[in-house]
ChimeraX commands (.cxc) that place a marker at each C-alpha (Angstrom):
marker #1 position 153.46,-32.91,-128.66 radius 0.5
marker #1 position 155.90,-35.31,-130.08 radius 0.5
marker #1 position 154.20,-38.44,-130.97 radius 0.5
marker #1 position 151.52,-36.85,-132.18 radius 0.5
marker #1 position 153.65,-34.19,-134.42 radius 0.5
marker #1 position 151.32,-31.40,-132.55 radius 0.5
marker #1 position 153.47,-28.05,-133.77 radius 0.5
marker #1 position 150.70,-25.23,-132.51 radius 0.5
marker #1 position 148.44,-24.61,-129.90 radius 0.5
marker #1 position 145.96,-24.67,-132.48 radius 0.5
marker #1 position 146.70,-28.36,-132.80 radius 0.5
marker #1 position 146.42,-28.93,-129.60 radius 0.5
marker #1 position 143.56,-27.19,-129.10 radius 0.5
marker #1 position 141.67,-29.23,-131.69 radius 0.5
marker #1 position 143.46,-33.03,-130.51 radius 0.5
marker #1 position 143.33,-32.13,-126.35 radius 0.5
marker #1 position 140.82,-29.11,-126.13 radius 0.5
marker #1 position 143.09,-27.15,-124.07 radius 0.5
marker #1 position 142.09,-23.80,-124.06 radius 0.5
marker #1 position 139.07,-24.16,-125.73 radius 0.5
marker #1 position 136.61,-23.40,-122.85 radius 0.5
marker #1 position 137.76,-20.04,-121.38 radius 0.5
marker #1 position 141.00,-19.64,-122.86 radius 0.5
marker #1 position 142.89,-18.38,-119.60 radius 0.5
marker #1 position 145.62,-21.26,-119.91 radius 0.5
marker #1 position 146.22,-20.54,-123.57 radius 0.5
marker #1 position 149.42,-18.34,-122.58 radius 0.5
marker #1 position 150.86,-21.21,-120.90 radius 0.5
marker #1 position 150.06,-23.05,-123.23 radius 0.5
marker #1 position 151.89,-21.60,-126.07 radius 0.5
marker #1 position 154.30,-20.93,-123.53 radius 0.5
marker #1 position 154.77,-24.37,-123.43 radius 0.5
marker #1 position 154.75,-24.88,-127.18 radius 0.5
marker #1 position 157.67,-22.46,-127.43 radius 0.5
marker #1 position 159.70,-24.39,-124.70 radius 0.5
marker #1 position 159.29,-27.70,-126.76 radius 0.5
marker #1 position 160.30,-26.00,-130.27 radius 0.5
marker #1 position 163.51,-24.76,-128.62 radius 0.5
marker #1 position 164.42,-27.90,-127.14 radius 0.5
marker #1 position 163.68,-29.93,-130.58 radius 0.5
marker #1 position 165.93,-27.46,-132.20 radius 0.5
marker #1 position 169.03,-27.81,-129.89 radius 0.5
marker #1 position 168.40,-31.80,-130.12 radius 0.5
marker #1 position 168.79,-31.18,-133.84 radius 0.5
marker #1 position 172.09,-29.07,-133.55 radius 0.5
marker #1 position 173.79,-31.73,-131.72 radius 0.5
marker #1 position 172.65,-34.75,-133.72 radius 0.5
marker #1 position 174.04,-32.86,-136.75 radius 0.5
marker link #1:1,2 radius 0.2
marker link #1:2,3 radius 0.2
marker link #1:3,4 radius 0.2
marker link #1:4,5 radius 0.2
marker link #1:5,6 radius 0.2
marker link #1:6,7 radius 0.2
marker link #1:7,8 radius 0.2
marker link #1:8,9 radius 0.2
marker link #1:9,10 radius 0.2
marker link #1:10,11 radius 0.2
marker link #1:11,12 radius 0.2
marker link #1:12,13 radius 0.2
marker link #1:13,14 radius 0.2
marker link #1:14,15 radius 0.2
marker link #1:15,16 radius 0.2
marker link #1:16,17 radius 0.2
marker link #1:17,18 radius 0.2
marker link #1:18,19 radius 0.2
marker link #1:19,20 radius 0.2
marker link #1:20,21 radius 0.2
marker link #1:21,22 radius 0.2
marker link #1:22,23 radius 0.2
marker link #1:23,24 radius 0.2
marker link #1:24,25 radius 0.2
marker link #1:25,26 radius 0.2
marker link #1:26,27 radius 0.2
marker link #1:27,28 radius 0.2
marker link #1:28,29 radius 0.2
marker link #1:29,30 radius 0.2
marker link #1:30,31 radius 0.2
marker link #1:31,32 radius 0.2
marker link #1:32,33 radius 0.2
marker link #1:33,34 radius 0.2
marker link #1:34,35 radius 0.2
marker link #1:35,36 radius 0.2
marker link #1:36,37 radius 0.2
marker link #1:37,38 radius 0.2
marker link #1:38,39 radius 0.2
marker link #1:39,40 radius 0.2
marker link #1:40,41 radius 0.2
marker link #1:41,42 radius 0.2
marker link #1:42,43 radius 0.2
marker link #1:43,44 radius 0.2
marker link #1:44,45 radius 0.2
marker link #1:45,46 radius 0.2
marker link #1:46,47 radius 0.2
marker link #1:47,48 radius 0.2
view
């Protein structure tokens, strides 16, 4: 996610095809995306 600047589940689906077959993993993928955003925001606050 960091190296490709993917910020949404849809972008990950387009690039990696995750969740594009049956979709059962989409809740977990969305959870991971949200966790990544939270960690990124915390890093930005510490750096500033």
